[in-house]
C-alpha atoms as one frame of an Amber mdcrd trajectory, in Angstrom:
protein
  -0.470   0.172   0.219   1.243   3.464  -0.822   2.376   5.933   1.957   1.321
   9.475   1.358   4.112  11.943   1.141   2.605  15.415   1.686   4.276  18.370
  -0.514   4.465  22.003  -1.216   6.090  24.177  -3.515   7.959  27.478  -2.424
   5.189  29.752  -4.136   3.027  32.332  -1.799  -0.526  33.183  -2.150  -2.027
  36.006  -0.406   1.399  37.485   0.445   1.792  34.817   3.429   4.879  33.873
   4.796   6.415  30.126   3.684   6.769  29.360   7.276   3.107  29.195   7.350
   3.195  26.141   5.091   4.623  24.132   7.814   1.525  23.712  10.151  -0.581
  22.869   6.906   2.228  20.333   6.163   2.048  18.886   9.828  -1.903  18.901
  10.118  -2.335  15.463   8.285  -0.227  13.733  11.001  -2.547  14.340  14.139
   0.718  15.343  16.394  -1.748  15.935  19.694  -2.195  12.057  19.202   1.553
  11.148  18.602   2.919  13.602  21.357   1.435  13.859  24.790   1.363  17.009
  26.430   4.479  17.838  28.921   6.348  15.096  26.483   9.883  15.604  25.493
  10.338  15.947  21.682  13.205  15.926  19.794  13.441  18.130  16.782  16.719
  16.294  15.137  18.278  18.679  12.294  21.951  19.261  11.308  23.062  22.768
  12.567  25.276  23.171   9.704  29.082  23.584  10.071  30.610  27.206  10.279
  31.050  28.797   7.194  28.542  26.589   5.477  25.257  28.681   4.068  23.238
  25.844   2.822  21.747  24.422   5.990  18.206  24.685   7.109  17.552  28.240
   7.997  16.598  28.607  12.213  13.105  30.123  11.049  11.813  26.682  10.283
  13.172  24.921  13.347  11.468  27.780  14.739   8.080  27.093  13.338   7.872
  23.671  13.759   8.575  24.492  17.891   5.667  26.927  17.628   3.479  24.141
  16.429   4.764  21.765  19.373   4.907  24.247  21.598   0.994  24.698  20.876
   0.253  20.950  21.866   1.866  21.685  25.290   4.935  19.688  24.175   8.201
  20.392  25.249  10.822  20.296  22.272  14.509  20.678  22.120  16.759  21.021
  18.786  19.133  18.252  18.704  21.897  16.459  16.623  25.472  14.481  17.470
  29.017  15.289  17.630  30.868  14.783  14.261  34.042  11.631  13.697  35.888
  14.393  12.075  37.771  17.584  13.425  35.575  20.656  12.349  33.307  22.983
  14.655  30.789  20.459  15.511  33.244  17.847  16.896  32.213  18.155  20.925
  29.069  19.457  22.786  30.932  22.728  23.532  32.085  23.709  20.199  28.834
  21.909  18.389  26.434  24.397  20.602  28.361  27.582  20.064  28.128  26.670
  16.276  24.646  26.154  16.480  24.253  29.391  18.182  26.539  30.932  15.177
  24.738  29.476  12.776  21.004  31.310  14.162  19.948  28.262  16.417  19.843
  30.431  19.612  17.053  30.029  22.014  16.293  33.643  21.260  15.724  32.691
  17.549  14.168  29.560  17.793  12.548  29.686  21.200  13.734  25.970  22.415
  16.588  24.314  23.920  19.845  22.880  22.083  21.057  19.752  23.528  23.639
  17.445  21.892  22.039  14.112  22.202  25.566  12.080  22.519  26.929  13.968
  25.103  30.196  16.075  25.748  32.765  13.974  23.326  30.057  11.516  21.914
  30.195   8.773  24.489  26.616   9.102  25.548  24.295   6.355  23.853  22.556
   3.438  25.017  22.807   0.034  23.328  20.242  -1.500  21.225  19.805  -5.191
  20.063  18.441  -6.049  16.833  18.469  -9.024  15.011  18.830  -7.506  11.348
  20.929  -8.770   8.424  24.226  -6.729   8.728  24.316  -5.592  12.473  23.156
  -6.808  15.674  23.883  -4.229  18.065  23.507  -0.218  17.826  25.035   2.483
  19.700  22.156   4.950  19.662  22.707   8.635  21.120  20.812   8.727  24.453
  18.768  11.931  24.335  17.392  10.872  21.119  16.788   7.277  22.203  15.185
   8.732  25.535  13.169  11.254  23.720   9.514  10.542  23.672   8.895  11.494
  20.286  10.880  13.030  16.907  10.371  15.494  14.420  13.341  15.197  12.034
  14.082  18.531   9.799  16.467  17.259   6.503  17.917  19.745   4.239  17.871
  17.306   1.034  21.186  17.183  -0.833  24.157  15.253  -2.720  26.554  13.581
  -0.487  29.942  12.031  -1.533  29.178   8.753   0.396  25.562   7.941  -0.081
  24.684   9.608  -3.096  22.336  12.104  -1.438  21.646  12.942   2.116  17.590
  12.439   3.166  16.054  11.395   6.343  17.631   8.140   6.317  21.013   9.744
   6.555  19.923  12.141   9.211  18.742   9.809  11.594  21.583   6.984  10.634
  24.682   9.356  11.013  23.057  11.659  13.244  20.945   9.288  15.693  24.318
   7.132  16.149  26.892   8.086  19.103  30.423   8.189  18.395  30.467   4.680
  18.290  27.757   4.079  15.931  29.536   6.242  13.483  32.836   4.518  13.448
  30.670   1.263  13.190  28.925   2.372  10.217  32.179   4.021   8.285  34.013
   0.617   9.703  34.319  -0.384   5.728  35.364   2.676   4.018  39.116   3.000
   3.559  39.991   6.134   1.345  42.722   5.638  -1.091  45.019   8.374  -2.778
  45.628   8.633  -6.215  49.297   8.907  -6.406  49.185  11.043  -9.824  46.658
  13.587  -8.380  48.414  14.079  -4.898  49.990  17.443  -4.194  51.104  16.703
  -1.312  49.817  20.095   0.279  48.819  17.955   4.039  45.073  19.233   3.902
  43.858  15.677   4.481  46.270  15.475   7.467  44.996  18.589   8.930  41.504
  17.664   9.068  41.495  14.024   9.899  41.157  13.242  13.566  43.116  10.063
  13.872  46.353  11.128  11.801  45.919   8.693   9.035  47.186  10.356   6.137
  50.816  10.260   6.102  54.114  10.977   3.957  54.865   8.448   1.132  58.160
   6.881   2.344  60.447   6.703  -0.929  58.134   8.609  -3.467  59.610  10.963
  -6.331  57.707  13.362  -4.528  56.111  14.623  -1.698  52.880  12.898  -1.208
  50.313  11.195   1.257  49.276   7.599   1.554  46.390   6.648   4.085  47.060
   4.012   6.699  44.535   1.490   6.925  45.274   1.031  10.524  44.592   4.029
  12.231  41.863   5.091   9.460  37.938   5.205  11.133  36.557   5.630   7.444
  34.917   9.284   8.288  35.320  10.382   4.971  36.696  13.976   5.828  40.029
  13.838   3.471  37.688  12.800   0.750  35.992  16.296   1.182  38.587  18.215
   1.554  41.337  17.429  -0.514  41.436  20.408  -2.991  42.670  17.984  -6.143
  39.999  15.465  -5.422  42.765  13.052  -5.360  41.280  10.838  -2.262  38.452
   8.331  -2.897  36.618   5.526  -1.186  36.944   2.116  -2.974  33.774   1.678
  -3.552  33.426  -1.459  -5.540  33.637  -3.936  -2.250  32.763  -1.012   0.424
  29.766   0.723  -0.959  26.989  -1.983  -0.353  27.387  -2.617   3.785  28.257
   0.811   3.923  24.542   1.589   2.763  23.069  -1.163   4.071  24.326  -0.496
   7.993  23.254   3.206   7.554  19.419   2.056   6.718  19.794  -0.491   9.816
  21.039   2.546  12.198  17.962   4.431  10.646  15.820   1.535  11.859  17.409
   1.497  14.984  16.872   4.784  15.879  13.253   4.751  15.284  12.690   1.197
  16.988  11.133   2.703  20.339   9.731   5.465  18.242   6.355   3.730  16.513
   3.535   6.222  15.792   5.447   9.280  16.961   7.995  10.520  14.673   7.217
  12.321  11.538   9.826  13.524   8.861  10.213  16.758   6.785  12.356  16.800
   3.639  13.280  20.542   2.528  14.334  20.384  -1.073  15.902  24.008  -1.489
  19.342  24.577  -1.884  20.306  21.559  -3.020  24.027  21.458  -2.588  26.435
  18.980  -4.346  27.779  17.732  -0.742  27.181  17.439   2.753  26.337  20.398
   5.206  29.184  18.949   7.318  31.952  21.064   5.077  32.874  24.673   5.887
  31.863  25.655   2.712  28.798  25.035   0.089  28.753  24.823  -3.643  26.174
  26.134  -6.331  22.779  24.264  -6.025  22.161  21.513  -8.689  18.479  22.342
  -9.089  16.095  25.004  -8.368  14.208  25.262  -4.921  11.100  22.787  -5.217
   9.772  22.468  -2.249   8.833  20.775   1.124   7.951  17.273   1.786   6.022
  15.223   4.965   5.926  11.923   5.778   5.532   9.397   8.553   7.691   7.085
   6.468  11.438   7.461   6.302  11.691   5.744   2.882   9.155   7.035   0.895
   9.816  10.900   1.938  13.536  10.152   0.502  12.194   8.160  -2.292   9.894
  11.025  -3.406  12.311  13.716  -2.513  15.330  12.098  -5.222  12.338  11.633
  -7.962  11.542  14.970  -7.678  15.039  16.319  -8.052  15.660  14.003 -10.941
  12.388  15.304 -12.951  14.345  18.873 -13.083  16.961  20.064 -15.172  20.186
  21.100 -13.588  20.486  24.880 -13.014  23.186  26.369 -15.477  26.958  26.826
 -13.765  25.899  23.721 -11.538  28.571  21.263 -10.857  26.715  18.879 -13.562
  24.986  19.409 -16.590  21.696  16.873 -16.619  18.484  17.039 -18.534  14.889
  16.670 -16.655  14.754  12.706 -15.673  18.201  12.475 -15.584  19.878  11.186
 -12.280  21.413  14.030 -10.724  23.067  12.045  -7.936  24.657   9.352 -10.663
  25.942  12.429 -12.109  27.481  13.759  -9.320  28.993  10.536  -7.945  28.726
   7.844 -10.988  30.347   4.903  -8.488  27.514   5.636  -5.546  24.470   3.697
  -6.170  22.293   5.627  -3.777  19.329   2.897  -4.291  20.748   0.839  -2.071
  20.283   2.299   0.936  16.365   2.656   0.183  16.162  -0.883  -1.022  17.779
  -2.264   2.004  15.588  -0.139   4.391  12.651  -1.239   2.414  13.703  -4.893
   2.846  14.236  -4.482   6.376  10.694  -2.801   7.124  12.081   0.998   7.955
   9.550   1.721   4.712   8.173   1.542   1.627   9.443   3.212  -1.272   5.690
   2.930  -2.661   4.709   6.509  -2.524   1.435   8.806  -3.161   2.475  12.473
  -3.564  -0.321  14.457  -1.886  -0.138  18.274  -2.569  -1.042  20.524   0.379
Protein backbone atom coordinates (compact mmCIF):
# COMPACT_ATOMS: atom_id res chain seq x y z
CA UNK A 1 0.00 0.00 0.00
CA UNK A 2 1.35 3.40 -1.01
CA UNK A 3 2.36 5.77 1.78
CA UNK A 4 1.19 9.35 1.53
CA UNK A 5 3.92 11.94 1.18
CA UNK A 6 2.66 15.49 1.50
CA UNK A 7 4.23 18.18 -0.67
CA UNK A 8 4.11 21.94 -0.90
CA UNK A 9 5.98 24.07 -3.40
CA UNK A 10 7.56 27.39 -2.52
CA UNK A 11 4.98 29.64 -4.13
CA UNK A 12 3.00 31.95 -1.83
CA UNK A 13 -0.64 33.04 -1.97
CA UNK A 14 -2.02 36.25 -0.47
CA UNK A 15 1.54 37.30 0.40
CA UNK A 16 1.72 34.91 3.36
CA UNK A 17 5.10 33.73 4.64
CA UNK A 18 6.43 30.36 3.49
CA UNK A 19 6.69 29.51 7.18
CA UNK A 20 2.90 29.26 7.32
CA UNK A 21 3.11 26.16 5.13
CA UNK A 22 4.70 24.17 7.96
CA UNK A 23 1.53 23.84 10.11
CA UNK A 24 -0.42 22.78 7.01
CA UNK A 25 2.15 20.11 6.17
CA UNK A 26 2.06 18.77 9.72
CA UNK A 27 -1.74 18.85 10.05
CA UNK A 28 -2.40 15.40 8.47
CA UNK A 29 -0.24 13.69 11.12
CA UNK A 30 -2.42 14.66 14.10
CA UNK A 31 0.55 15.51 16.31
CA UNK A 32 -1.68 15.89 19.37
CA UNK A 33 -2.22 12.11 19.29
CA UNK A 34 1.42 11.28 18.54
CA UNK A 35 2.91 13.46 21.28
CA UNK A 36 1.22 13.63 24.67
CA UNK A 37 1.22 16.86 26.68
CA UNK A 38 4.50 17.68 28.45
CA UNK A 39 6.38 15.06 26.44
CA UNK A 40 9.98 15.83 25.48
CA UNK A 41 10.13 15.88 21.68
CA UNK A 42 13.44 16.04 19.82
CA UNK A 43 13.55 18.26 16.75
CA UNK A 44 16.40 16.49 14.95
CA UNK A 45 18.30 18.58 12.43
CA UNK A 46 21.78 19.47 11.21
CA UNK A 47 23.00 22.84 12.50
CA UNK A 48 25.52 23.17 9.67
CA UNK A 49 29.27 23.49 9.87
CA UNK A 50 30.51 27.03 10.48
CA UNK A 51 30.98 28.67 7.07
CA UNK A 52 28.33 26.54 5.36
CA UNK A 53 25.33 28.57 4.18
CA UNK A 54 23.19 25.80 2.67
CA UNK A 55 21.95 24.34 5.96
CA UNK A 56 18.34 24.87 7.04
CA UNK A 57 17.48 28.34 8.26
CA UNK A 58 16.61 28.55 11.96
CA UNK A 59 13.22 30.08 11.13
CA UNK A 60 12.04 26.68 9.88
CA UNK A 61 12.96 25.10 13.20
CA UNK A 62 11.24 27.90 15.10
CA UNK A 63 7.98 27.33 13.23
CA UNK A 64 8.08 23.61 14.08
CA UNK A 65 8.80 24.53 17.71
CA UNK A 66 5.79 26.86 17.72
CA UNK A 67 3.54 24.07 16.42
CA UNK A 68 4.79 21.68 19.11
CA UNK A 69 4.48 24.22 21.91
CA UNK A 70 0.91 24.83 20.80
CA UNK A 71 0.28 21.20 21.78
CA UNK A 72 1.82 21.74 25.24
CA UNK A 73 4.83 19.69 24.18
CA UNK A 74 8.39 20.45 25.31
CA UNK A 75 10.56 20.52 22.17
CA UNK A 76 14.35 20.70 22.01
CA UNK A 77 16.71 20.94 19.05
CA UNK A 78 19.30 18.20 18.78
CA UNK A 79 22.08 16.61 16.77
CA UNK A 80 25.17 14.52 17.53
CA UNK A 81 28.87 15.29 17.49
CA UNK A 82 30.97 14.57 14.40
CA UNK A 83 33.78 12.06 13.92
CA UNK A 84 35.99 14.49 12.04
CA UNK A 85 37.70 17.65 13.16
CA UNK A 86 35.54 20.69 12.68
CA UNK A 87 33.27 23.06 14.53
CA UNK A 88 30.93 20.33 15.82
CA UNK A 89 33.24 17.58 17.12
CA UNK A 90 32.40 18.14 20.80
CA UNK A 91 29.31 19.46 22.55
CA UNK A 92 30.81 22.82 23.52
CA UNK A 93 31.99 23.65 19.99
CA UNK A 94 28.79 22.16 18.57
CA UNK A 95 26.50 24.40 20.61
CA UNK A 96 28.66 27.43 19.83
CA UNK A 97 28.37 26.63 16.12
CA UNK A 98 24.61 26.11 16.37
CA UNK A 99 24.25 29.53 17.99
CA UNK A 100 26.55 31.16 15.43
CA UNK A 101 24.35 29.71 12.66
CA UNK A 102 21.22 31.16 14.25
CA UNK A 103 19.95 28.28 16.38
CA UNK A 104 19.89 30.28 19.59
CA UNK A 105 17.06 30.09 22.13
CA UNK A 106 16.22 33.73 21.43
CA UNK A 107 15.60 32.79 17.79
CA UNK A 108 14.11 29.29 17.86
CA UNK A 109 12.49 29.37 21.34
CA UNK A 110 13.84 25.93 22.25
CA UNK A 111 17.10 24.77 23.83
CA UNK A 112 19.88 23.00 21.94
CA UNK A 113 20.85 19.65 23.49
CA UNK A 114 23.66 17.60 21.96
CA UNK A 115 22.26 14.08 22.03
CA UNK A 116 25.45 12.06 22.52
CA UNK A 117 27.04 14.13 25.26
CA UNK A 118 30.23 16.08 25.69
CA UNK A 119 32.46 13.98 23.42
CA UNK A 120 30.03 11.66 21.67
CA UNK A 121 30.25 8.83 24.19
CA UNK A 122 26.73 9.00 25.63
CA UNK A 123 24.64 6.24 24.08
CA UNK A 124 22.09 3.48 24.55
CA UNK A 125 23.12 0.03 23.31
CA UNK A 126 20.26 -1.45 21.30
CA UNK A 127 20.27 -5.08 20.16
CA UNK A 128 18.32 -5.97 17.01
CA UNK A 129 18.60 -8.98 14.72
CA UNK A 130 19.09 -7.23 11.38
CA UNK A 131 20.89 -8.66 8.33
CA UNK A 132 24.19 -6.78 8.76
CA UNK A 133 24.32 -5.44 12.32
CA UNK A 134 23.11 -6.81 15.64
CA UNK A 135 24.16 -4.01 18.02
CA UNK A 136 23.53 -0.28 17.69
CA UNK A 137 24.94 2.65 19.64
CA UNK A 138 22.16 5.23 19.61
CA UNK A 139 22.66 8.74 20.97
CA UNK A 140 21.17 8.67 24.45
CA UNK A 141 18.97 11.77 24.32
CA UNK A 142 17.53 10.86 20.92
CA UNK A 143 16.70 7.39 22.18
CA UNK A 144 15.18 8.75 25.39
CA UNK A 145 13.14 11.47 23.69
CA UNK A 146 9.39 10.85 23.74
CA UNK A 147 9.08 11.68 20.05
CA UNK A 148 10.93 12.91 16.97
CA UNK A 149 10.34 15.57 14.36
CA UNK A 150 13.17 15.23 11.85
CA UNK A 151 14.06 18.22 9.67
CA UNK A 152 16.34 17.37 6.76
CA UNK A 153 18.06 19.55 4.18
CA UNK A 154 17.93 17.30 1.11
CA UNK A 155 21.18 17.42 -0.86
CA UNK A 156 23.91 15.42 -2.54
CA UNK A 157 26.41 13.43 -0.51
CA UNK A 158 29.82 12.02 -1.38
CA UNK A 159 29.38 8.69 0.40
CA UNK A 160 25.66 7.95 -0.01
CA UNK A 161 24.78 9.76 -3.24
CA UNK A 162 22.19 11.89 -1.50
CA UNK A 163 21.63 12.97 2.07
CA UNK A 164 18.02 12.65 3.18
CA UNK A 165 15.98 11.53 6.17
CA UNK A 166 17.60 8.08 6.34
CA UNK A 167 21.08 9.52 6.59
CA UNK A 168 19.94 12.21 9.03
CA UNK A 169 18.60 9.47 11.29
CA UNK A 170 21.44 7.00 10.79
CA UNK A 171 24.51 9.20 11.18
CA UNK A 172 22.81 11.98 13.11
CA UNK A 173 21.18 9.56 15.53
CA UNK A 174 24.30 7.53 16.27
CA UNK A 175 26.83 8.21 18.99
CA UNK A 176 30.52 8.27 18.07
CA UNK A 177 30.82 4.48 18.39
CA UNK A 178 27.84 4.05 16.07
CA UNK A 179 29.30 6.38 13.47
CA UNK A 180 32.54 4.42 13.56
CA UNK A 181 30.56 1.20 13.13
CA UNK A 182 28.84 2.53 10.01
CA UNK A 183 32.05 3.89 8.48
CA UNK A 184 34.18 0.86 9.32
CA UNK A 185 34.28 -0.56 5.78
CA UNK A 186 35.34 2.71 4.14
CA UNK A 187 39.10 3.08 3.60
CA UNK A 188 39.96 5.94 1.23
CA UNK A 189 42.83 5.63 -1.24
CA UNK A 190 45.09 8.43 -2.50
CA UNK A 191 45.67 8.80 -6.24
CA UNK A 192 49.47 9.08 -6.50
CA UNK A 193 49.33 11.16 -9.66
CA UNK A 194 46.83 13.71 -8.37
CA UNK A 195 48.18 14.17 -4.84
CA UNK A 196 49.95 17.54 -4.47
CA UNK A 197 51.41 16.74 -1.06
CA UNK A 198 49.70 19.78 0.49
CA UNK A 199 48.78 18.00 3.73
CA UNK A 200 45.18 19.26 3.87
CA UNK A 201 44.01 15.69 4.51
CA UNK A 202 46.32 15.39 7.51
CA UNK A 203 45.17 18.75 8.85
CA UNK A 204 41.54 17.66 8.99
CA UNK A 205 41.93 13.96 9.89
CA UNK A 206 40.90 13.28 13.52
CA UNK A 207 43.33 10.34 13.86
CA UNK A 208 46.28 11.44 11.67
CA UNK A 209 45.80 8.55 9.26
CA UNK A 210 47.32 10.36 6.24
CA UNK A 211 51.08 9.85 6.23
CA UNK A 212 53.88 10.98 3.93
CA UNK A 213 54.66 8.22 1.45
CA UNK A 214 58.18 7.09 2.30
CA UNK A 215 60.47 6.70 -0.71
CA UNK A 216 58.10 8.41 -3.15
CA UNK A 217 59.67 10.45 -5.98
CA UNK A 218 57.56 13.47 -5.03
CA UNK A 219 55.96 14.61 -1.81
CA UNK A 220 52.62 12.85 -1.49
CA UNK A 221 50.45 11.20 1.14
CA UNK A 222 49.03 7.74 1.71
CA UNK A 223 46.26 6.60 4.08
CA UNK A 224 47.33 4.26 6.87
CA UNK A 225 44.48 1.69 6.97
CA UNK A 226 45.35 0.70 10.53
CA UNK A 227 44.66 4.24 11.75
CA UNK A 228 41.81 5.18 9.40
CA UNK A 229 38.33 5.26 10.95
CA UNK A 230 36.56 5.76 7.62
CA UNK A 231 34.94 9.11 8.41
CA UNK A 232 35.54 10.35 4.85
CA UNK A 233 36.67 13.85 5.84
CA UNK A 234 39.86 13.59 3.76
CA UNK A 235 37.77 12.89 0.66
CA UNK A 236 35.79 16.05 1.21
CA UNK A 237 38.65 18.43 1.94
CA UNK A 238 41.24 17.34 -0.65
CA UNK A 239 41.63 20.34 -3.00
CA UNK A 240 42.80 18.11 -5.86
CA UNK A 241 40.12 15.44 -5.56
CA UNK A 242 42.92 12.91 -5.15
CA UNK A 243 41.30 10.83 -2.40
CA UNK A 244 38.49 8.43 -3.20
CA UNK A 245 36.65 5.58 -1.51
CA UNK A 246 37.19 2.13 -3.02
CA UNK A 247 33.51 1.68 -3.81
CA UNK A 248 33.70 -1.67 -5.57
CA UNK A 249 33.54 -3.71 -2.35
CA UNK A 250 32.83 -1.07 0.30
CA UNK A 251 29.65 0.70 -0.79
CA UNK A 252 27.10 -2.04 -0.18
CA UNK A 253 27.80 -2.71 3.53
CA UNK A 254 28.06 1.03 4.25
CA UNK A 255 24.67 1.76 2.69
CA UNK A 256 23.03 -1.20 4.39
CA UNK A 257 24.43 -0.29 7.80
CA UNK A 258 23.13 3.23 7.34
CA UNK A 259 19.61 1.94 6.64
CA UNK A 260 19.79 -0.37 9.66
CA UNK A 261 20.91 2.44 11.94
CA UNK A 262 17.92 4.52 10.85
CA UNK A 263 15.74 1.53 11.75
CA UNK A 264 17.40 1.29 15.17
CA UNK A 265 16.97 4.99 15.90
CA UNK A 266 13.23 4.63 15.29
CA UNK A 267 12.89 1.28 17.08
CA UNK A 268 11.24 2.84 20.13
CA UNK A 269 9.43 5.64 18.29
CA UNK A 270 6.62 3.76 16.53
CA UNK A 271 3.89 6.27 15.74
CA UNK A 272 5.90 9.04 17.37
CA UNK A 273 8.06 10.31 14.51
CA UNK A 274 7.40 12.69 11.62
CA UNK A 275 9.81 13.70 8.87
CA UNK A 276 10.21 16.88 6.81
CA UNK A 277 12.52 17.09 3.79
CA UNK A 278 13.42 20.58 2.56
CA UNK A 279 14.35 20.41 -1.13
CA UNK A 280 15.99 23.79 -1.41
CA UNK A 281 19.59 24.91 -1.83
CA UNK A 282 20.27 21.40 -3.09
CA UNK A 283 24.04 21.53 -2.79
CA UNK A 284 26.19 18.77 -4.30
CA UNK A 285 27.71 17.80 -0.95
CA UNK A 286 26.99 17.51 2.76
CA UNK A 287 26.38 20.41 5.15
CA UNK A 288 29.28 18.99 7.17
CA UNK A 289 31.69 21.05 5.08
CA UNK A 290 32.74 24.58 5.98
CA UNK A 291 31.54 25.71 2.54
CA UNK A 292 28.75 24.94 0.09
CA UNK A 293 28.68 24.85 -3.69
CA UNK A 294 26.12 26.25 -6.12
CA UNK A 295 22.78 24.33 -6.05
CA UNK A 296 22.26 21.49 -8.50
CA UNK A 297 18.57 22.24 -9.20
CA UNK A 298 16.08 24.97 -8.39
CA UNK A 299 14.35 25.19 -5.03
CA UNK A 300 11.49 22.70 -5.27
CA UNK A 301 9.55 22.57 -2.01
CA UNK A 302 9.00 20.78 1.29
CA UNK A 303 7.84 17.19 1.87
CA UNK A 304 6.30 15.63 4.97
CA UNK A 305 5.70 11.97 5.85
CA UNK A 306 5.79 9.48 8.68
CA UNK A 307 7.70 7.06 6.43
CA UNK A 308 11.45 7.81 6.08
CA UNK A 309 11.84 5.62 3.00
CA UNK A 310 8.91 7.07 1.10
CA UNK A 311 9.93 10.67 1.76
CA UNK A 312 13.49 10.05 0.53
CA UNK A 313 12.25 8.19 -2.55
CA UNK A 314 9.89 11.05 -3.38
CA UNK A 315 12.63 13.62 -2.82
CA UNK A 316 15.04 11.86 -5.17
CA UNK A 317 12.41 11.65 -7.89
CA UNK A 318 11.44 15.31 -7.55
CA UNK A 319 15.08 16.36 -7.88
CA UNK A 320 15.70 14.05 -10.83
CA UNK A 321 12.63 15.40 -12.64
CA UNK A 322 14.27 18.84 -12.79
CA UNK A 323 16.91 20.15 -15.19
CA UNK A 324 20.19 21.08 -13.57
CA UNK A 325 20.74 24.80 -13.06
CA UNK A 326 23.04 26.70 -15.44
CA UNK A 327 26.46 26.87 -13.83
CA UNK A 328 25.85 23.89 -11.55
CA UNK A 329 28.48 21.23 -10.92
CA UNK A 330 26.69 18.91 -13.34
CA UNK A 331 24.78 19.36 -16.58
CA UNK A 332 21.75 17.08 -16.66
CA UNK A 333 18.37 17.12 -18.37
CA UNK A 334 14.97 16.53 -16.70
CA UNK A 335 14.68 12.84 -15.87
CA UNK A 336 18.42 12.28 -15.63
CA UNK A 337 19.78 10.99 -12.33
CA UNK A 338 21.39 14.06 -10.72
CA UNK A 339 22.99 12.09 -7.90
CA UNK A 340 24.48 9.52 -10.28
CA UNK A 341 25.84 12.41 -12.32
CA UNK A 342 27.46 13.86 -9.21
CA UNK A 343 28.82 10.55 -7.91
CA UNK A 344 28.91 7.95 -10.72
CA UNK A 345 30.32 5.17 -8.51
CA UNK A 346 27.75 5.58 -5.74
CA UNK A 347 24.58 3.51 -6.07
CA UNK A 348 22.24 5.54 -3.86
CA UNK A 349 19.39 3.07 -4.36
CA UNK A 350 21.06 0.53 -2.07
CA UNK A 351 20.05 2.43 1.06
CA UNK A 352 16.41 2.67 -0.04
CA UNK A 353 16.17 -0.95 -1.19
CA UNK A 354 17.68 -2.30 2.03
CA UNK A 355 15.59 0.05 4.16
CA UNK A 356 12.44 -1.28 2.50
CA UNK A 357 13.66 -4.87 2.88
CA UNK A 358 14.13 -4.57 6.66
CA UNK A 359 10.76 -2.88 7.17
CA UNK A 360 11.85 0.70 7.74
CA UNK A 361 9.30 1.90 5.20
CA UNK A 362 8.18 1.60 1.61
CA UNK A 363 9.37 3.12 -1.66
CA UNK A 364 5.78 3.05 -2.92
CA UNK A 365 4.25 6.46 -2.24
CA UNK A 366 1.43 8.79 -3.22
CA UNK A 367 2.39 12.45 -3.54
CA UNK A 368 -0.32 14.66 -2.03
CA UNK A 369 -0.11 18.38 -2.73
CA UNK A 370 -0.95 20.66 0.19
